C-alpha positions in Angstrom: 0.4 0.0 0.0 1.6 3.5 -1.1 0.4 6.8 0.0 1.4 10.1 -2.1 2.2 13.3 -0.4 2.3 16.8 -1.6 5.2 18.3 0.0 5.0 21.6 -0.9 3.3 23.0 2.2 5.6 21.0 4.8 3.4 21.7 7.9 0.0 20.0 6.0 2.1 17.4 4.6 3.7 16.0 7.7 0.2 16.2 9.7 -1.4 14.5 7.0 1.5 11.5 7.2 1.1 11.2 10.8 -2.4 10.9 10.8 -2.4 8.2 7.9 0.3 6.3 9.9 -1.5 6.2 13.2 -4.6 4.9 11.1 -2.3 2.0 9.4 -1.1 1.4 12.3 -4.5 0.6 13.8 -5.8 -1.1 10.9 -2.8 -3.4 11.0 -3.1 -3.9 14.8 -6.8 -5.3 13.7 -5.7 -7.5 11.1 -2.9 -9.1 13.6 -5.3 -9.7 16.0 -7.4 -11.4 13.7 -4.8 -13.1 12.4 -3.7 -14.6 15.4 -6.8 -15.9 16.2 -6.9 -17.6 13.4 -3.5 -19.2 13.6 -4.0 -19.8 17.3 -1.1 -17.9 18.2 1.2 -19.2 15.6 3.8 -16.8 13.7 2.5 -13.1 12.9 3.4 -11.5 9.7 2.8 -8.2 8.7 -0.3 -8.0 6.5 0.0 -4.4 5.7 3.1 -2.6 4.8 3.0 0.8 4.5 5.4 2.8 1.7 5.1 6.5 2.2 6.5 8.7 -0.4 6.6 12.6 -0.4 6.4 14.3 -3.7 7.8 17.7 -4.1 9.2 18.8 -1.0 10.7 14.9 0.2 12.8 16.5 2.9 10.0 18.3 4.2 12.1 21.6 4.5 10.1 24.4 5.4 12.1 26.8 3.9 11.5 25.5 0.5 7.4 26.4 0.7 8.3 30.1 2.6 10.8 31.4 0.4 9.1 31.3 -2.8 5.7 33.0 -1.3 8.3 35.6 0.0 9.0 36.7 -3.4 4.9 38.0 -3.4 5.4 39.7 0.1 8.8 41.7 -1.2 7.1 42.7 -4.2 3.7 43.7 -2.8 6.0 46.0 0.2 7.8 47.3 -2.9 4.7 48.1 -5.2 1.5 48.9 -3.0 2.9 50.8 0.3 5.5 52.8 -2.0 3.6 53.8 -5.0 0.3 54.6 -2.8 2.3 57.5 -1.3 3.2 59.4 -4.9 -0.1 61.2 -5.6 -1.3 62.0 -2.3 2.6 63.6 -1.6 1.8 65.8 -4.7 -1.4 66.8 -3.7 -0.3 67.6 -0.2 3.3 69.4 -1.4 0.7 71.5 -3.5 3.0 70.7 -6.6 -0.1 69.0 -8.1 -1.5 71.8 -9.4 1.9 72.3 -11.2 1.2 68.8 -12.5 -2.0 69.3 -13.9 -1.2 72.4 -16.1 1.3 70.5 -17.9 -0.3 68.2 -21.4 0.7 65.0 -20.1 -1.8 62.3 -20.4 -3.2 59.7 -17.4 -1.7 57.0 -19.0 1.9 58.4 -19.2 1.3 60.2 -15.5 0.5 56.6 -14.4 3.6 54.8 -16.3 5.8 57.6 -15.2 5.3 57.6 -11.7 5.5 53.6 -11.7 8.4 53.1 -14.1 11.2 53.6 -11.1 9.3 51.7 -8.6 8.9 48.8 -11.0 12.9 48.7 -11.7 13.3 48.3 -8.1 10.6 45.7 -7.5 12.3 43.6 -10.3 15.5 44.1 -8.4 14.5 43.2 -5.5 12.9 40.2 -7.2 16.0 38.9 -8.3 17.9 39.8 -5.2 15.2 37.3 -3.7 15.6 34.7 -6.3 19.3 34.5 -6.1 19.4 34.2 -2.4 16.7 31.4 -2.0 18.5 29.2 -5.1 22.2 30.0 -3.9 21.9 30.3 -0.1 18.8 28.5 0.6 19.1 26.2 -1.8 15.5 26.4 -2.6 15.1 23.8 -5.8 14.0 25.6 -8.8 12.9 22.9 -10.7 10.9 25.3 -13.2 11.6 28.1 -15.7 13.2 30.7 -14.5 11.9 32.8 -17.3 8.3 32.2 -16.5 9.1 33.6 -12.6 10.4 36.6 -14.1 8.0 37.3 -16.5 4.9 36.9 -14.1 6.6 38.4 -11.3 6.6 41.5 -13.3 3.0 41.2 -14.6 1.9 40.6 -10.7 4.4 43.9 -10.0 2.9 46.2 -12.5 -0.7 45.5 -11.2 0.3 46.0 -7.8 1.9 49.1 -8.7 -1.4 50.4 -10.5 -2.9 49.4 -7.4 -0.9 51.5 -5.5 -1.2 54.6 -7.9 -5.2 54.1 -8.1 -5.1 54.4 -3.6 -2.8 56.9 -3.8 -5.3 59.0 -6.4 -8.5 58.5 -4.0 -6.8 59.5 -1.3 -5.2 62.9 -1.3 -3.5 62.1 2.3 -0.1 59.8 2.5 -1.0 58.5 5.7 -4.7 57.4 4.6 -3.4 56.3 1.5 -0.8 54.5 3.3 -3.6 52.6 5.7 -5.2 52.1 3.0 -2.3 50.4 0.9 -1.5 48.3 4.1 -5.3 46.8 4.6 -6.2 46.3 1.0 -2.7 44.6 -0.4 0.2 43.6 1.9 -2.0 42.0 4.8 -4.1 40.2 1.9 -0.8 39.5 0.3 0.6 38.2 4.2 -2.5 36.3 5.7 -5.0 35.7 2.5 -2.6 34.3 -0.3 -1.9 30.8 1.3 1.8 32.2 2.0 1.3 31.6 6.0 -1.9 29.8 6.4 -3.0 27.0 4.2 -6.2 28.4 2.6 -7.7 24.7 2.8 -8.0 25.1 6.2 -9.6 28.9 6.6 -13.0 28.8 6.8 -15.2 28.5 3.7 -16.4 33.1 3.8 -12.6 33.6 4.3 -12.0 30.5 1.2 -14.4 32.5 -1.1 -12.6 36.1 -0.2 -9.5 34.8 -0.9 -9.9 34.6 -4.6 -10.2 37.9 -5.3 -6.6 38.5 -4.1 -4.3 38.4 -6.7 -1.0 37.3 -4.5 -2.9 34.1 -3.9 -2.7 33.1 -7.7 1.0 34.7 -7.5 2.2 32.2 -4.5 0.4 29.2 -5.8 2.1 29.8 -9.5 5.5 30.5 -7.4 4.9 27.0 -6.2 4.4 25.4 -8.9 7.4 26.5 -10.6 9.7 25.9 -8.2 8.4 22.9 -6.4 6.4 20.9 -8.8 8.2 22.4 -12.2 5.0 22.7 -13.8 4.7 25.3 -16.8 2.3 27.3 -18.3 0.4 23.9 -19.3 -1.0 23.8 -15.4 -0.4 27.4 -14.5 -1.9 29.1 -17.2 -5.6 29.9 -14.9 -3.2 32.0 -12.5 -1.1 33.8 -15.1 -4.5 34.5 -16.9 -5.5 36.3 -13.5 -2.7 37.8 -13.0 -2.7 39.5 -16.3 -6.5 40.2 -16.0 -5.6 41.8 -12.9 -2.8 43.8 -14.2 -5.2 45.3 -16.7 -8.2 46.1 -14.9 -6.5 48.1 -12.2 -4.6 49.5 -14.5 -7.6 50.8 -17.0 -9.3 51.8 -13.9 -6.0 53.8 -12.3 -5.7 55.9 -15.6 -9.6 56.5 -15.4 -9.2 58.1 -12.0 -6.3 60.1 -13.0 -8.0 61.3 -16.2 -10.7 62.7 -13.6 -8.1 64.1 -11.5 -7.0 65.9 -14.8 -10.1 67.4 -15.6 
C-alpha cells in the first residue's frame, strides 16, 4: 500500500503523514489480532506494509515552502506601500496643480510614476530569487524565465493598485493605511503564504479568490517545487494578466478625472 503526499506545504504534509500512519497502524493491529486468533498463536506476519513517498518537497523543509512566497510579499511591499504615497504626496506638497497644468496624459502620468518602483521591484525580485536558490538551496525545478515574466506582471498590477489608492486619497497617511489594508495584509494572510487556504473558514476561502497574491504564490510554488509550466498554471497567469489590465485601466481613468 502506497501513499503519495504533496510536500510543497511541509506542515500540512507532516500532519497528513502522521494521521495516515496512525490509521494504518490501527488497521494493521486489527488485522494482526484477527490473524493471531485464526492461527491460534502461530507466527504473526505484518498483513499491511505502508510505503510513504513525499513528492515535491521530499525532505519536508519549511524553507522550500516559505521562500517562494516571500517573493510575492516583497513585491507587494515595494509596489502598493510605496506607490500609494506618490500622488498623495503631490497633493500635500502643493505640486499637483503644476502637474495638472502640463499636457501630460493620464497613461503617461501613471507609467511615469511607477517606472522607478517597477525597476526597484524587479531588482528586489532577482535578489530574493538568487538568495533563495543559492543560499537557502530552494530547488527551482521550473522555468526561471516564467518566474521573471509573471513577477513583472504581478508587480505591474500591484503598482497600478498603489497608484489608484494614491489617486483616491489625497493624504499620505490615509493612502498608506489603505495600502496596508488592501494589499499587504491580504497578501500576507490570505494568499496561502502563512496559512493554508484549505484550513480557512469557507467565507474566508471565498474572499481569497479576489486576492491576486493567492494566484502568484500558487504559481511560484508550482514553478519552484513542482517544475510545472503554463500548461498547468495558465489559470493563475491569466488571472494576473486580467488583474493588471483592469487595475491599470481603473487607475488611468481615475487620473483622468483628477486631470480634468
